[in-house]
C-alpha positions as CSV (number, residue, x, y, z in Angstrom):
1,M,-0.1,0.1,0.2
2,A,2.9,2.4,0.9
3,K,4.3,2.1,-2.6
4,S,1.1,2.8,-4.4
5,L,0.5,5.5,-2.1
6,A,3.7,7.1,-3.1
7,Q,3.0,6.4,-6.8
8,E,-0.4,8.4,-6.1
9,F,1.5,11.1,-4.8
10,T,4.3,11.7,-7.2
11,K,2.6,10.9,-10.4
12,G,1.2,14.6,-10.1
13,L,4.9,16.2,-10.0
14,W,5.8,14.7,-13.7
15,E,4.0,12.2,-15.1
16,E,0.5,13.9,-14.6
17,I,1.5,17.5,-13.9
18,P,-1.1,19.7,-15.2
19,P,-0.7,22.1,-17.4
20,F,2.1,20.4,-19.3
21,R,1.3,16.6,-19.4
22,L,-2.6,16.8,-18.6
23,V,-2.7,20.3,-20.4
24,L,-5.4,21.0,-18.0
25,G,-6.1,24.7,-16.2
26,L,-4.6,26.5,-18.5
27,C,-6.8,29.8,-18.0
28,P,-5.4,30.2,-14.5
29,V,-1.8,29.3,-16.0
30,L,-2.2,32.1,-18.2
31,A,-4.0,34.7,-16.5
32,V,-2.0,34.8,-13.2
33,T,1.4,34.2,-13.6
34,K,2.8,37.6,-14.3
35,S,5.2,37.0,-11.2
36,V,6.2,34.1,-8.9
37,A,3.9,35.3,-6.0
38,N,0.9,35.2,-8.0
39,G,1.6,32.1,-9.3
40,I,2.6,30.1,-6.1
41,G,-0.7,31.7,-4.4
42,M,-2.9,30.8,-6.8
43,G,-1.5,27.2,-6.9
44,I,-1.7,26.6,-3.2
45,A,-5.3,28.0,-3.1
46,T,-6.0,25.4,-6.0
47,T,-3.9,22.2,-4.0
48,F,-6.2,23.5,-0.6
49,V,-9.6,23.0,-2.6
50,L,-8.0,19.8,-4.4
51,V,-7.3,18.2,-1.4
52,C,-10.2,19.1,0.9
53,S,-12.8,18.1,-2.1
54,N,-10.9,14.7,-3.1
55,L,-11.1,14.1,0.6
56,L,-15.0,14.8,1.2
57,V,-15.8,13.2,-2.3
58,S,-14.2,10.2,-1.8
59,L,-15.8,9.8,1.8
60,L,-19.5,10.5,0.2
61,R,-18.6,8.5,-2.7
62,N,-21.2,5.7,-2.0
63,I,-23.8,7.8,-0.7
64,I,-23.9,10.2,-3.5
65,P,-26.5,9.1,-6.3
66,S,-24.5,8.7,-9.6
67,K,-27.4,10.7,-11.5
68,I,-26.6,14.0,-9.5
69,R,-22.8,13.5,-9.0
70,I,-21.7,15.9,-11.1
71,A,-23.6,18.3,-9.4
72,C,-22.9,17.1,-5.7
73,F,-19.2,17.3,-6.6
74,I,-19.5,21.4,-7.8
75,I,-21.2,22.3,-4.6
76,I,-18.4,20.1,-2.7
77,I,-15.8,22.2,-4.7
78,A,-17.5,25.4,-4.2
79,T,-17.6,25.1,-0.5
80,F,-13.9,24.9,-0.1
81,V,-13.3,27.6,-3.2
82,T,-15.5,30.1,-0.6
83,V,-13.3,29.2,2.3
84,V,-10.0,29.5,0.5
85,E,-11.7,33.0,-0.8
86,L,-12.5,34.0,2.6
87,L,-9.1,32.9,3.9
88,M,-7.4,35.1,1.4
89,Q,-9.5,38.2,2.2
90,A,-8.8,37.9,5.6
91,F,-4.8,37.0,5.7
92,T,-3.4,37.6,2.5
93,Y,-5.6,40.4,1.0
94,P,-3.2,42.1,-1.3
95,L,-2.5,38.6,-3.0
96,Y,-6.6,38.2,-2.9
97,L,-6.6,41.6,-4.9
98,Q,-3.9,40.3,-7.6
99,L,-5.6,37.1,-8.4
100,G,-9.2,38.7,-8.5
101,I,-11.9,36.8,-10.2
102,F,-9.4,33.8,-10.5
103,I,-9.9,32.8,-7.0
104,P,-13.7,31.6,-7.4
105,L,-13.0,30.6,-10.8
106,I,-11.3,27.5,-9.2
107,V,-14.9,26.2,-9.2
108,V,-15.0,25.5,-12.4
109,N,-11.2,24.4,-13.0
110,C,-11.1,21.2,-14.8
111,I,-8.2,19.9,-12.8
112,V,-10.4,20.2,-9.6
113,L,-13.6,18.7,-11.3
114,G,-11.6,16.2,-13.2
115,R,-9.8,14.7,-9.7
116,A,-13.0,13.9,-8.1
117,E,-14.6,12.3,-10.9
118,A,-12.0,10.5,-12.0
119,F,-10.2,9.8,-8.8
120,A,-11.6,10.2,-5.6
121,S,-15.1,9.3,-6.4
122,K,-13.9,5.6,-7.4
123,N,-10.7,5.4,-4.6
124,N,-10.7,5.5,-0.7
125,P,-10.0,8.9,1.3
126,V,-6.1,8.3,1.8
127,F,-5.5,7.6,-1.7
128,S,-7.6,10.6,-2.7
129,I,-5.8,12.9,-0.4
130,A,-2.4,11.6,-2.1
131,D,-3.5,12.2,-5.4
132,G,-4.9,15.7,-4.7
133,L,-1.8,16.9,-2.9
134,G,0.4,15.2,-5.7
135,I,-1.6,17.1,-8.4
136,G,-1.8,20.5,-6.6
137,I,2.0,20.7,-5.5
138,G,2.6,20.0,-9.4
139,F,0.1,22.6,-10.6
140,T,1.8,25.2,-7.8
141,L,5.3,23.9,-9.2
142,S,4.0,24.8,-12.6
143,L,2.7,28.3,-11.9
144,G,5.7,29.3,-10.2
145,A,8.2,28.1,-12.5
146,L,6.2,29.8,-15.6
147,G,5.4,33.0,-13.0
148,A,9.4,33.0,-12.3
149,V,10.1,33.0,-16.3
150,R,7.7,35.7,-17.2
151,E,8.7,37.9,-14.0
152,V,12.4,37.5,-14.5
153,L,12.3,38.4,-18.4
154,G,9.6,40.6,-18.3
155,E,10.2,42.9,-15.2
156,G,13.8,41.9,-14.4
157,T,12.8,40.9,-10.7
158,F,12.3,37.6,-8.9
159,Y,9.8,37.7,-6.1
160,G,9.9,41.1,-6.3
161,M,13.7,41.5,-6.0
162,P,16.0,42.8,-8.6
163,V,17.8,40.1,-10.5
164,F,19.5,42.2,-13.0
165,G,21.3,45.7,-12.8
166,P,19.7,48.7,-13.5
167,S,20.9,49.0,-17.1
168,F,18.4,45.8,-17.8
169,E,15.8,46.6,-20.2
170,P,12.9,44.5,-19.4
171,F,11.1,42.2,-21.9
172,T,7.6,43.5,-21.0
173,F,6.1,41.4,-23.8
174,M,6.5,38.6,-21.4
175,V,4.1,40.0,-18.7
176,E,1.4,40.5,-21.5
177,A,-1.2,38.2,-22.3
178,P,0.9,37.0,-25.6
179,G,4.1,36.2,-23.3
180,A,2.0,33.7,-21.1
181,F,1.4,32.0,-24.4
182,V,4.9,31.9,-25.6
183,G,6.3,31.1,-22.1
184,L,3.8,28.4,-21.7
185,G,4.7,26.9,-25.2
186,L,8.5,26.9,-24.6
187,M,8.1,25.0,-21.2
188,L,5.8,22.6,-22.5
189,C,8.4,22.1,-25.3
190,L,11.0,21.8,-22.4
191,M,8.9,19.1,-20.8
192,N,8.4,17.0,-23.7
193,L,11.8,17.0,-24.7
194,A,13.0,16.1,-21.1
195,G,10.0,13.4,-21.2
196,K,11.3,11.7,-24.4
197,R,14.6,11.5,-22.5
């Protein structure tokens, strides 16, 4: 069981990393990764929702009627998104303002609903927590990495701290919407090349 549990956790870190392998959840990946802080904040919020919703869906999987399971999953996910939104308003208000509408949109993030439907509704709570945590950490790392590339090239900073000297001319294209597509495309290319090796 320990080996399988480890496999369920680690698959989200490389084999099924959401934006790069599953190509899911691209809306927040493209929209909020102007900086490392935004990427990591969104990733942590999504991870919390993933883990909690996976746990509750797994616990209720034999009680929820199959005909209304998707609606029930959305209600469960929306509950935890509301919790995250209120916690962010209370403790990380500047980050909450930066992420804006993308926090409530976690409800319709296909990663969260997909894990509830494809995994948590068919597995026990321990495996469901491992799955949610692994996928969530992989998603957070992806957002953080893309945010780092865009922030370093687009603003010359990393986590708000200057990286280059005063003569550096930021490549502002990278912090605009097209830069998100270019950055994601290049990272997808690197992931595919690394995967072939």
